[in-house]
PDB file of N, CA, C, O and CB in Angstrom:
ATOM      1  N   MET A   1     -34.061 -20.955  28.145  1.00  0.00           N
ATOM      2  CA  MET A   1     -34.635 -19.898  28.945  1.00  0.00           C
ATOM      3  C   MET A   1     -34.776 -18.663  28.053  1.00  0.00           C
ATOM      4  O   MET A   1     -33.859 -18.308  27.313  1.00  0.00           O
ATOM      5  CB  MET A   1     -33.760 -19.600  30.209  1.00  0.00           C
ATOM      6  N   SER A   2     -35.916 -18.033  28.136  1.00  0.00           N
ATOM      7  CA  SER A   2     -36.188 -16.890  27.261  1.00  0.00           C
ATOM      8  C   SER A   2     -35.471 -15.623  27.733  1.00  0.00           C
ATOM      9  O   SER A   2     -35.110 -15.488  28.902  1.00  0.00           O
ATOM     10  CB  SER A   2     -37.691 -16.635  27.189  1.00  0.00           C
ATOM     11  N   ARG A   3     -35.280 -14.721  26.811  1.00  0.00           N
ATOM     12  CA  ARG A   3     -34.673 -13.423  27.131  1.00  0.00           C
ATOM     13  C   ARG A   3     -35.529 -12.678  28.154  1.00  0.00           C
ATOM     14  O   ARG A   3     -35.006 -12.030  29.061  1.00  0.00           O
ATOM     15  CB  ARG A   3     -34.502 -12.567  25.850  1.00  0.00           C
ATOM     16  N   LYS A   4     -36.840 -12.778  27.997  1.00  0.00           N
ATOM     17  CA  LYS A   4     -37.766 -12.109  28.916  1.00  0.00           C
ATOM     18  C   LYS A   4     -37.587 -12.639  30.345  1.00  0.00           C
ATOM     19  O   LYS A   4     -37.585 -11.863  31.301  1.00  0.00           O
ATOM     20  CB  LYS A   4     -39.230 -12.311  28.449  1.00  0.00           C
ATOM     21  N   LEU A   5     -37.438 -13.955  30.485  1.00  0.00           N
ATOM     22  CA  LEU A   5     -37.233 -14.555  31.804  1.00  0.00           C
ATOM     23  C   LEU A   5     -35.897 -14.114  32.390  1.00  0.00           C
ATOM     24  O   LEU A   5     -35.815 -13.802  33.578  1.00  0.00           O
ATOM     25  CB  LEU A   5     -37.295 -16.092  31.715  1.00  0.00           C
ATOM     26  N   ARG A   6     -34.853 -14.084  31.570  1.00  0.00           N
ATOM     27  CA  ARG A   6     -33.537 -13.622  32.047  1.00  0.00           C
ATOM     28  C   ARG A   6     -33.624 -12.198  32.585  1.00  0.00           C
ATOM     29  O   ARG A   6     -33.105 -11.904  33.661  1.00  0.00           O
ATOM     30  CB  ARG A   6     -32.493 -13.692  30.912  1.00  0.00           C
ATOM     31  N   LEU A   7     -34.279 -11.319  31.838  1.00  0.00           N
ATOM     32  CA  LEU A   7     -34.418  -9.927  32.276  1.00  0.00           C
ATOM     33  C   LEU A   7     -35.227  -9.831  33.563  1.00  0.00           C
ATOM     34  O   LEU A   7     -34.911  -9.018  34.432  1.00  0.00           O
ATOM     35  CB  LEU A   7     -35.079  -9.085  31.180  1.00  0.00           C
ATOM     36  N   LEU A   8     -36.255 -10.642  33.695  1.00  0.00           N
ATOM     37  CA  LEU A   8     -37.064 -10.654  34.909  1.00  0.00           C
ATOM     38  C   LEU A   8     -36.213 -11.022  36.129  1.00  0.00           C
ATOM     39  O   LEU A   8     -36.326 -10.390  37.179  1.00  0.00           O
ATOM     40  CB  LEU A   8     -38.235 -11.639  34.759  1.00  0.00           C
ATOM     41  N   ILE A   9     -35.366 -12.037  35.989  1.00  0.00           N
ATOM     42  CA  ILE A   9     -34.502 -12.474  37.094  1.00  0.00           C
ATOM     43  C   ILE A   9     -33.462 -11.401  37.415  1.00  0.00           C
ATOM     44  O   ILE A   9     -33.233 -11.098  38.586  1.00  0.00           O
ATOM     45  CB  ILE A   9     -33.801 -13.812  36.743  1.00  0.00           C
ATOM     46  N   LEU A  10     -32.834 -10.825  36.396  1.00  0.00           N
ATOM     47  CA  LEU A  10     -31.853  -9.759  36.622  1.00  0.00           C
ATOM     48  C   LEU A  10     -32.491  -8.588  37.363  1.00  0.00           C
ATOM     49  O   LEU A  10     -31.910  -8.053  38.307  1.00  0.00           O
ATOM     50  CB  LEU A  10     -31.256  -9.278  35.284  1.00  0.00           C
ATOM     51  N   GLU A  11     -33.674  -8.196  36.938  1.00  0.00           N
ATOM     52  CA  GLU A  11     -34.380  -7.089  37.598  1.00  0.00           C
ATOM     53  C   GLU A  11     -34.738  -7.456  39.036  1.00  0.00           C
ATOM     54  O   GLU A  11     -34.535  -6.660  39.953  1.00  0.00           O
ATOM     55  CB  GLU A  11     -35.656  -6.717  36.813  1.00  0.00           C
ATOM     56  N   ARG A  12     -35.267  -8.655  39.229  1.00  0.00           N
ATOM     57  CA  ARG A  12     -35.647  -9.103  40.579  1.00  0.00           C
ATOM     58  C   ARG A  12     -34.456  -9.050  41.532  1.00  0.00           C
ATOM     59  O   ARG A  12     -34.595  -8.655  42.690  1.00  0.00           O
ATOM     60  CB  ARG A  12     -36.217 -10.533  40.531  1.00  0.00           C
ATOM     61  N   ASP A  13     -33.278  -9.453  41.034  1.00  0.00           N
ATOM     62  CA  ASP A  13     -32.081  -9.514  41.870  1.00  0.00           C
ATOM     63  C   ASP A  13     -31.310  -8.196  41.902  1.00  0.00           C
ATOM     64  O   ASP A  13     -30.211  -8.134  42.453  1.00  0.00           O
ATOM     65  CB  ASP A  13     -31.173 -10.615  41.381  1.00  0.00           C
ATOM     66  N   GLY A  14     -31.876  -7.151  41.320  1.00  0.00           N
ATOM     67  CA  GLY A  14     -31.259  -5.828  41.377  1.00  0.00           C
ATOM     68  C   GLY A  14     -29.980  -5.708  40.571  1.00  0.00           C
ATOM     69  O   GLY A  14     -29.119  -4.886  40.885  1.00  0.00           O
ATOM     70  N   TYR A  15     -29.850  -6.525  39.530  1.00  0.00           N
ATOM     71  CA  TYR A  15     -28.648  -6.520  38.688  1.00  0.00           C
ATOM     72  C   TYR A  15     -27.387  -6.676  39.540  1.00  0.00           C
ATOM     73  O   TYR A  15     -26.381  -6.004  39.312  1.00  0.00           O
ATOM     74  CB  TYR A  15     -28.573  -5.217  37.862  1.00  0.00           C
ATOM     75  N   ARG A  16     -27.458  -7.582  40.533  1.00  0.00           N
ATOM     76  CA  ARG A  16     -26.337  -7.892  41.424  1.00  0.00           C
ATOM     77  C   ARG A  16     -26.159  -9.401  41.513  1.00  0.00           C
ATOM     78  O   ARG A  16     -27.126 -10.160  41.449  1.00  0.00           O
ATOM     79  CB  ARG A  16     -26.563  -7.287  42.836  1.00  0.00           C
ATOM     80  N   CYS A  17     -24.915  -9.819  41.661  1.00  0.00           N
ATOM     81  CA  CYS A  17     -24.621 -11.227  41.901  1.00  0.00           C
ATOM     82  C   CYS A  17     -25.176 -11.604  43.275  1.00  0.00           C
ATOM     83  O   CYS A  17     -24.919 -10.908  44.258  1.00  0.00           O
ATOM     84  CB  CYS A  17     -23.079 -11.511  41.813  1.00  0.00           C
ATOM     85  N   CYS A  18     -25.918 -12.676  43.347  1.00  0.00           N
ATOM     86  CA  CYS A  18     -26.520 -13.121  44.607  1.00  0.00           C
ATOM     87  C   CYS A  18     -25.499 -13.712  45.577  1.00  0.00           C
ATOM     88  O   CYS A  18     -25.807 -13.877  46.757  1.00  0.00           O
ATOM     89  CB  CYS A  18     -27.596 -14.145  44.325  1.00  0.00           C
ATOM     90  N   LEU A  19     -24.302 -14.031  45.113  1.00  0.00           N
ATOM     91  CA  LEU A  19     -23.277 -14.579  46.005  1.00  0.00           C
ATOM     92  C   LEU A  19     -22.292 -13.522  46.494  1.00  0.00           C
ATOM     93  O   LEU A  19     -22.028 -13.443  47.694  1.00  0.00           O
ATOM     94  CB  LEU A  19     -22.521 -15.682  45.301  1.00  0.00           C
ATOM     95  N   CYS A  20     -21.746 -12.712  45.596  1.00  0.00           N
ATOM     96  CA  CYS A  20     -20.710 -11.752  46.005  1.00  0.00           C
ATOM     97  C   CYS A  20     -21.184 -10.304  46.012  1.00  0.00           C
ATOM     98  O   CYS A  20     -20.518  -9.441  46.584  1.00  0.00           O
ATOM     99  CB  CYS A  20     -19.525 -11.873  45.093  1.00  0.00           C
ATOM    100  N   GLY A  21     -22.325 -10.027  45.386  1.00  0.00           N
ATOM    101  CA  GLY A  21     -22.878  -8.677  45.403  1.00  0.00           C
ATOM    102  C   GLY A  21     -22.377  -7.736  44.325  1.00  0.00           C
ATOM    103  O   GLY A  21     -22.798  -6.580  44.275  1.00  0.00           O
ATOM    104  N   ARG A  22     -21.483  -8.205  43.459  1.00  0.00           N
ATOM    105  CA  ARG A  22     -21.006  -7.319  42.391  1.00  0.00           C
ATOM    106  C   ARG A  22     -22.137  -6.983  41.437  1.00  0.00           C
ATOM    107  O   ARG A  22     -23.075  -7.759  41.258  1.00  0.00           O
ATOM    108  CB  ARG A  22     -19.840  -7.966  41.624  1.00  0.00           C
ATOM    109  N   THR A  23     -22.028  -5.809  40.828  1.00  0.00           N
ATOM    110  CA  THR A  23     -23.080  -5.313  39.942  1.00  0.00           C
ATOM    111  C   THR A  23     -22.701  -5.487  38.476  1.00  0.00           C
ATOM    112  O   THR A  23     -21.579  -5.866  38.140  1.00  0.00           O
ATOM    113  CB  THR A  23     -23.370  -3.843  40.236  1.00  0.00           C
ATOM    114  N   ALA A  24     -23.672  -5.196  37.618  1.00  0.00           N
ATOM    115  CA  ALA A  24     -23.452  -5.282  36.173  1.00  0.00           C
ATOM    116  C   ALA A  24     -22.399  -4.280  35.713  1.00  0.00           C
ATOM    117  O   ALA A  24     -21.773  -4.481  34.672  1.00  0.00           O
ATOM    118  CB  ALA A  24     -24.764  -5.045  35.419  1.00  0.00           C
ATOM    119  N   ARG A  25     -22.195  -3.217  36.461  1.00  0.00           N
ATOM    120  CA  ARG A  25     -21.150  -2.241  36.107  1.00  0.00           C
ATOM    121  C   ARG A  25     -19.754  -2.784  36.392  1.00  0.00           C
ATOM    122  O   ARG A  25     -18.773  -2.339  35.796  1.00  0.00           O
ATOM    123  CB  ARG A  25     -21.362  -0.932  36.877  1.00  0.00           C
ATOM    124  N   GLU A  26     -19.673  -3.747  37.306  1.00  0.00           N
ATOM    125  CA  GLU A  26     -18.381  -4.288  37.725  1.00  0.00           C
ATOM    126  C   GLU A  26     -17.977  -5.562  36.990  1.00  0.00           C
ATOM    127  O   GLU A  26     -16.789  -5.856  36.866  1.00  0.00           O
ATOM    128  CB  GLU A  26     -18.409  -4.560  39.193  1.00  0.00           C
ATOM    129  N   THR A  27     -18.951  -6.312  36.506  1.00  0.00           N
ATOM    130  CA  THR A  27     -18.659  -7.619  35.919  1.00  0.00           C
ATOM    131  C   THR A  27     -19.817  -8.069  35.036  1.00  0.00           C
ATOM    132  O   THR A  27     -20.881  -7.451  35.030  1.00  0.00           O
ATOM    133  CB  THR A  27     -18.385  -8.664  37.020  1.00  0.00           C
ATOM    134  N   LYS A  28     -19.603  -9.133  34.304  1.00  0.00           N
ATOM    135  CA  LYS A  28     -20.673  -9.719  33.485  1.00  0.00           C
ATOM    136  C   LYS A  28     -21.564 -10.559  34.396  1.00  0.00           C
ATOM    137  O   LYS A  28     -21.077 -11.360  35.194  1.00  0.00           O
ATOM    138  CB  LYS A  28     -20.087 -10.589  32.308  1.00  0.00           C
ATOM    139  N   LEU A  29     -22.868 -10.367  34.266  1.00  0.00           N
ATOM    140  CA  LEU A  29     -23.829 -11.137  35.055  1.00  0.00           C
ATOM    141  C   LEU A  29     -24.513 -12.184  34.185  1.00  0.00           C
ATOM    142  O   LEU A  29     -24.739 -11.975  32.993  1.00  0.00           O
ATOM    143  CB  LEU A  29     -24.875 -10.207  35.694  1.00  0.00           C
ATOM    144  N   GLU A  30     -24.836 -13.313  34.808  1.00  0.00           N
ATOM    145  CA  GLU A  30     -25.519 -14.404  34.125  1.00  0.00           C
ATOM    146  C   GLU A  30     -26.670 -14.891  34.998  1.00  0.00           C
ATOM    147  O   GLU A  30     -26.601 -14.811  36.224  1.00  0.00           O
ATOM    148  CB  GLU A  30     -24.536 -15.565  33.803  1.00  0.00           C
ATOM    149  N   VAL A  31     -27.708 -15.387  34.380  1.00  0.00           N
ATOM    150  CA  VAL A  31     -28.797 -16.024  35.121  1.00  0.00           C
ATOM    151  C   VAL A  31     -28.509 -17.521  35.119  1.00  0.00           C
ATOM    152  O   VAL A  31     -28.287 -18.121  34.067  1.00  0.00           O
ATOM    153  CB  VAL A  31     -30.217 -15.699  34.486  1.00  0.00           C
ATOM    154  N   ASP A  32     -28.517 -18.112  36.306  1.00  0.00           N
ATOM    155  CA  ASP A  32     -28.127 -19.509  36.457  1.00  0.00           C
ATOM    156  C   ASP A  32     -29.177 -20.274  37.256  1.00  0.00           C
ATOM    157  O   ASP A  32     -29.976 -19.690  37.988  1.00  0.00           O
ATOM    158  CB  ASP A  32     -26.754 -19.616  37.140  1.00  0.00           C
ATOM    159  N   HIS A  33     -29.155 -21.577  37.099  1.00  0.00           N
ATOM    160  CA  HIS A  33     -30.045 -22.459  37.861  1.00  0.00           C
ATOM    161  C   HIS A  33     -29.397 -22.792  39.203  1.00  0.00           C
ATOM    162  O   HIS A  33     -28.219 -23.147  39.246  1.00  0.00           O
ATOM    163  CB  HIS A  33     -30.359 -23.764  37.063  1.00  0.00           C
ATOM    164  N   LYS A  34     -30.144 -22.683  40.292  1.00  0.00           N
ATOM    165  CA  LYS A  34     -29.645 -23.105  41.606  1.00  0.00           C
ATOM    166  C   LYS A  34     -29.468 -24.619  41.606  1.00  0.00           C
ATOM    167  O   LYS A  34     -28.427 -25.129  42.019  1.00  0.00           O
ATOM    168  CB  LYS A  34     -30.617 -22.662  42.748  1.00  0.00           C
ATOM    169  N   ILE A  35     -30.476 -25.325  41.146  1.00  0.00           N
ATOM    170  CA  ILE A  35     -30.380 -26.776  40.930  1.00  0.00           C
ATOM    171  C   ILE A  35     -30.262 -26.964  39.424  1.00  0.00           C
ATOM    172  O   ILE A  35     -31.203 -26.660  38.691  1.00  0.00           O
ATOM    173  CB  ILE A  35     -31.637 -27.567  41.532  1.00  0.00           C
ATOM    174  N   PRO A  36     -29.115 -27.464  38.947  1.00  0.00           N
ATOM    175  CA  PRO A  36     -28.903 -27.601  37.506  1.00  0.00           C
ATOM    176  C   PRO A  36     -29.991 -28.437  36.831  1.00  0.00           C
ATOM    177  O   PRO A  36     -30.532 -29.372  37.422  1.00  0.00           O
ATOM    178  CB  PRO A  36     -27.545 -28.225  37.243  1.00  0.00           C
ATOM    179  N   VAL A  37     -30.294 -28.090  35.608  1.00  0.00           N
ATOM    180  CA  VAL A  37     -31.283 -28.833  34.818  1.00  0.00           C
ATOM    181  C   VAL A  37     -30.886 -30.308  34.742  1.00  0.00           C
ATOM    182  O   VAL A  37     -31.744 -31.188  34.801  1.00  0.00           O
ATOM    183  CB  VAL A  37     -31.413 -28.230  33.388  1.00  0.00           C
ATOM    184  N   ALA A  38     -29.592 -30.573  34.611  1.00  0.00           N
ATOM    185  CA  ALA A  38     -29.101 -31.951  34.521  1.00  0.00           C
ATOM    186  C   ALA A  38     -29.392 -32.752  35.792  1.00  0.00           C
ATOM    187  O   ALA A  38     -29.386 -33.983  35.773  1.00  0.00           O
ATOM    188  CB  ALA A  38     -27.601 -31.953  34.245  1.00  0.00           C
ATOM    189  N   LYS A  39     -29.647 -32.039  36.903  1.00  0.00           N
ATOM    190  CA  LYS A  39     -29.944 -32.714  38.174  1.00  0.00           C
ATOM    191  C   LYS A  39     -31.402 -32.530  38.576  1.00  0.00           C
ATOM    192  O   LYS A  39     -31.754 -32.671  39.747  1.00  0.00           O
ATOM    193  CB  LYS A  39     -29.029 -32.186  39.283  1.00  0.00           C
ATOM    194  N   GLY A  40     -32.251 -32.212  37.594  1.00  0.00           N
ATOM    195  CA  GLY A  40     -33.681 -32.127  37.846  1.00  0.00           C
ATOM    196  C   GLY A  40     -34.227 -30.728  38.072  1.00  0.00           C
ATOM    197  O   GLY A  40     -35.418 -30.570  38.340  1.00  0.00           O
ATOM    198  N   GLY A  41     -33.380 -29.707  37.968  1.00  0.00           N
ATOM    199  CA  GLY A  41     -33.834 -28.330  38.153  1.00  0.00           C
ATOM    200  C   GLY A  41     -34.686 -27.853  36.987  1.00  0.00           C
ATOM    201  O   GLY A  41     -34.623 -28.398  35.886  1.00  0.00           O
ATOM    202  N   THR A  42     -35.484 -26.826  37.252  1.00  0.00           N
ATOM    203  CA  THR A  42     -36.376 -26.279  36.229  1.00  0.00           C
ATOM    204  C   THR A  42     -36.087 -24.794  36.025  1.00  0.00           C
ATOM    205  O   THR A  42     -35.223 -24.219  36.687  1.00  0.00           O
ATOM    206  CB  THR A  42     -37.859 -26.492  36.624  1.00  0.00           C
ATOM    207  N   ASP A  43     -36.819 -24.190  35.104  1.00  0.00           N
ATOM    208  CA  ASP A  43     -36.710 -22.753  34.849  1.00  0.00           C
ATOM    209  C   ASP A  43     -37.683 -21.948  35.710  1.00  0.00           C
ATOM    210  O   ASP A  43     -38.039 -20.828  35.347  1.00  0.00           O
ATOM    211  CB  ASP A  43     -36.962 -22.463  33.373  1.00  0.00           C
ATOM    212  N   SER A  44     -38.114 -22.495  36.835  1.00  0.00           N
ATOM    213  CA  SER A  44     -39.034 -21.763  37.706  1.00  0.00           C
ATOM    214  C   SER A  44     -38.295 -20.605  38.383  1.00  0.00           C
ATOM    215  O   SER A  44     -37.080 -20.661  38.575  1.00  0.00           O
ATOM    216  CB  SER A  44     -39.657 -22.712  38.772  1.00  0.00           C
ATOM    217  N   LEU A  45     -39.035 -19.569  38.736  1.00  0.00           N
ATOM    218  CA  LEU A  45     -38.434 -18.370  39.323  1.00  0.00           C
ATOM    219  C   LEU A  45     -37.630 -18.670  40.579  1.00  0.00           C
ATOM    220  O   LEU A  45     -36.593 -18.047  40.808  1.00  0.00           O
ATOM    221  CB  LEU A  45     -39.509 -17.362  39.645  1.00  0.00           C
ATOM    222  N   ASN A  46     -38.085 -19.611  41.392  1.00  0.00           N
ATOM    223  CA  ASN A  46     -37.360 -19.899  42.635  1.00  0.00           C
ATOM    224  C   ASN A  46     -36.120 -20.761  42.415  1.00  0.00           C
ATOM    225  O   ASN A  46     -35.374 -21.009  43.363  1.00  0.00           O
ATOM    226  CB  ASN A  46     -38.279 -20.587  43.618  1.00  0.00           C
ATOM    227  N   ASN A  47     -35.884 -21.219  41.201  1.00  0.00           N
ATOM    228  CA  ASN A  47     -34.676 -21.993  40.900  1.00  0.00           C
ATOM    229  C   ASN A  47     -33.670 -21.185  40.082  1.00  0.00           C
ATOM    230  O   ASN A  47     -32.632 -21.715  39.686  1.00  0.00           O
ATOM    231  CB  ASN A  47     -35.044 -23.270  40.148  1.00  0.00           C
ATOM    232  N   LEU A  48     -33.957 -19.935  39.829  1.00  0.00           N
ATOM    233  CA  LEU A  48     -33.064 -19.094  39.028  1.00  0.00           C
ATOM    234  C   LEU A  48     -32.538 -17.944  39.869  1.00  0.00           C
ATOM    235  O   LEU A  48     -33.254 -17.393  40.704  1.00  0.00           O
ATOM    236  CB  LEU A  48     -33.789 -18.555  37.777  1.00  0.00           C
ATOM    237  N   TRP A  49     -31.280 -17.589  39.641  1.00  0.00           N
ATOM    238  CA  TRP A  49     -30.686 -16.454  40.333  1.00  0.00           C
ATOM    239  C   TRP A  49     -29.619 -15.824  39.475  1.00  0.00           C
ATOM    240  O   TRP A  49     -29.155 -16.415  38.499  1.00  0.00           O
ATOM    241  CB  TRP A  49     -30.104 -16.877  41.678  1.00  0.00           C
ATOM    242  N   THR A  50     -29.232 -14.620  39.844  1.00  0.00           N
ATOM    243  CA  THR A  50     -28.213 -13.872  39.125  1.00  0.00           C
ATOM    244  C   THR A  50     -26.863 -14.132  39.772  1.00  0.00           C
ATOM    245  O   THR A  50     -26.701 -13.987  40.984  1.00  0.00           O
ATOM    246  CB  THR A  50     -28.537 -12.357  39.110  1.00  0.00           C
ATOM    247  N   LEU A  51     -25.893 -14.519  38.947  1.00  0.00           N
ATOM    248  CA  LEU A  51     -24.520 -14.707  39.410  1.00  0.00           C
ATOM    249  C   LEU A  51     -23.576 -13.969  38.476  1.00  0.00           C
ATOM    250  O   LEU A  51     -23.845 -13.841  37.281  1.00  0.00           O
ATOM    251  CB  LEU A  51     -24.154 -16.215  39.484  1.00  0.00           C
ATOM    252  N   CYS A  52     -22.454 -13.479  39.033  1.00  0.00           N
ATOM    253  CA  CYS A  52     -21.424 -12.918  38.162  1.00  0.00           C
ATOM    254  C   CYS A  52     -20.701 -14.084  37.500  1.00  0.00           C
ATOM    255  O   CYS A  52     -20.814 -15.228  37.940  1.00  0.00           O
ATOM    256  CB  CYS A  52     -20.423 -11.999  38.962  1.00  0.00           C
ATOM    257  N   ILE A  53     -19.975 -13.791  36.465  1.00  0.00           N
ATOM    258  CA  ILE A  53     -19.302 -14.848  35.708  1.00  0.00           C
ATOM    259  C   ILE A  53     -18.315 -15.621  36.587  1.00  0.00           C
ATOM    260  O   ILE A  53     -18.172 -16.835  36.437  1.00  0.00           O
ATOM    261  CB  ILE A  53     -18.571 -14.249  34.498  1.00  0.00           C
ATOM    262  N   ASP A  54     -17.628 -14.921  37.509  1.00  0.00           N
ATOM    263  CA  ASP A  54     -16.655 -15.596  38.375  1.00  0.00           C
ATOM    264  C   ASP A  54     -17.334 -16.553  39.357  1.00  0.00           C
ATOM    265  O   ASP A  54     -16.896 -17.692  39.517  1.00  0.00           O
ATOM    266  CB  ASP A  54     -15.830 -14.562  39.147  1.00  0.00           C
ATOM    267  N   CYS A  55     -18.396 -16.096  40.009  1.00  0.00           N
ATOM    268  CA  CYS A  55     -19.118 -16.968  40.952  1.00  0.00           C
ATOM    269  C   CYS A  55     -19.770 -18.139  40.228  1.00  0.00           C
ATOM    270  O   CYS A  55     -19.789 -19.255  40.748  1.00  0.00           O
ATOM    271  CB  CYS A  55     -20.186 -16.168  41.718  1.00  0.00           C
ATOM    272  N   ASN A  56     -20.300 -17.899  39.047  1.00  0.00           N
ATOM    273  CA  ASN A  56     -20.949 -18.972  38.298  1.00  0.00           C
ATOM    274  C   ASN A  56     -19.940 -20.030  37.879  1.00  0.00           C
ATOM    275  O   ASN A  56     -20.236 -21.223  37.953  1.00  0.00           O
ATOM    276  CB  ASN A  56     -21.663 -18.410  37.067  1.00  0.00           C
ATOM    277  N   ARG A  57     -18.769 -19.625  37.447  1.00  0.00           N
ATOM    278  CA  ARG A  57     -17.747 -20.596  37.040  1.00  0.00           C
ATOM    279  C   ARG A  57     -17.229 -21.362  38.252  1.00  0.00           C
ATOM    280  O   ARG A  57     -16.941 -22.555  38.152  1.00  0.00           O
ATOM    281  CB  ARG A  57     -16.579 -19.888  36.317  1.00  0.00           C
ATOM    282  N   GLY A  58     -17.108 -20.691  39.390  1.00  0.00           N
ATOM    283  CA  GLY A  58     -16.630 -21.348  40.603  1.00  0.00           C
ATOM    284  C   GLY A  58     -17.642 -22.330  41.162  1.00  0.00           C
ATOM    285  O   GLY A  58     -17.270 -23.331  41.775  1.00  0.00           O
ATOM    286  N   LYS A  59     -18.932 -22.045  40.952  1.00  0.00           N
ATOM    287  CA  LYS A  59     -20.010 -22.894  41.455  1.00  0.00           C
ATOM    288  C   LYS A  59     -20.084 -24.194  40.681  1.00  0.00           C
ATOM    289  O   LYS A  59     -20.349 -25.248  41.259  1.00  0.00           O
ATOM    290  CB  LYS A  59     -21.347 -22.166  41.378  1.00  0.00           C
ATOM    291  N   SER A  60     -19.855 -24.132  39.389  1.00  0.00           N
ATOM    292  CA  SER A  60     -19.937 -25.290  38.503  1.00  0.00           C
ATOM    293  C   SER A  60     -21.302 -25.957  38.633  1.00  0.00           C
ATOM    294  O   SER A  60     -22.324 -25.293  38.463  1.00  0.00           O
ATOM    295  CB  SER A  60     -18.814 -26.299  38.818  1.00  0.00           C
ATOM    296  N   ASP A  61     -21.340 -27.242  38.927  1.00  0.00           N
ATOM    297  CA  ASP A  61     -22.610 -27.966  39.046  1.00  0.00           C
ATOM    298  C   ASP A  61     -22.986 -28.237  40.499  1.00  0.00           C
ATOM    299  O   ASP A  61     -23.792 -29.124  40.777  1.00  0.00           O
ATOM    300  CB  ASP A  61     -22.533 -29.279  38.287  1.00  0.00           C
ATOM    301  N   LEU A  62     -22.406 -27.477  41.425  1.00  0.00           N
ATOM    302  CA  LEU A  62     -22.769 -27.637  42.829  1.00  0.00           C
ATOM    303  C   LEU A  62     -24.198 -27.169  43.043  1.00  0.00           C
ATOM    304  O   LEU A  62     -24.683 -26.291  42.329  1.00  0.00           O
ATOM    305  CB  LEU A  62     -21.800 -26.858  43.744  1.00  0.00           C
ATOM    306  N   ILE A  63     -24.854 -27.740  44.001  1.00  0.00           N
ATOM    307  CA  ILE A  63     -26.185 -27.278  44.393  1.00  0.00           C
ATOM    308  C   ILE A  63     -26.008 -26.486  45.673  1.00  0.00           C
ATOM    309  O   ILE A  63     -25.601 -27.028  46.701  1.00  0.00           O
ATOM    310  CB  ILE A  63     -27.200 -28.477  44.585  1.00  0.00           C
ATOM    311  N   LEU A  64     -26.318 -25.189  45.602  1.00  0.00           N
ATOM    312  CA  LEU A  64     -26.128 -24.317  46.771  1.00  0.00           C
ATOM    313  C   LEU A  64     -27.432 -24.027  47.457  1.00  0.00           C
ATOM    314  O   LEU A  64     -27.457 -23.310  48.458  1.00  0.00           O
ATOM    315  CB  LEU A  64     -25.465 -23.015  46.369  1.00  0.00           C
TER     316      LEU A  64
END
């Protein structure tokens, strides 16, 4: 995934975790796949979202 795409997703999501609402000032944010690539997910905009590091680690490979 390109840096440009990551920034687009972060901006779209308001630099907030889509699960817990924490901001970039409070925690490290990551762009993650809703449906993992290993399970057929793509880099399309509707399959990407912003998660904080804690929510992303807790989610693992679950499909939410």
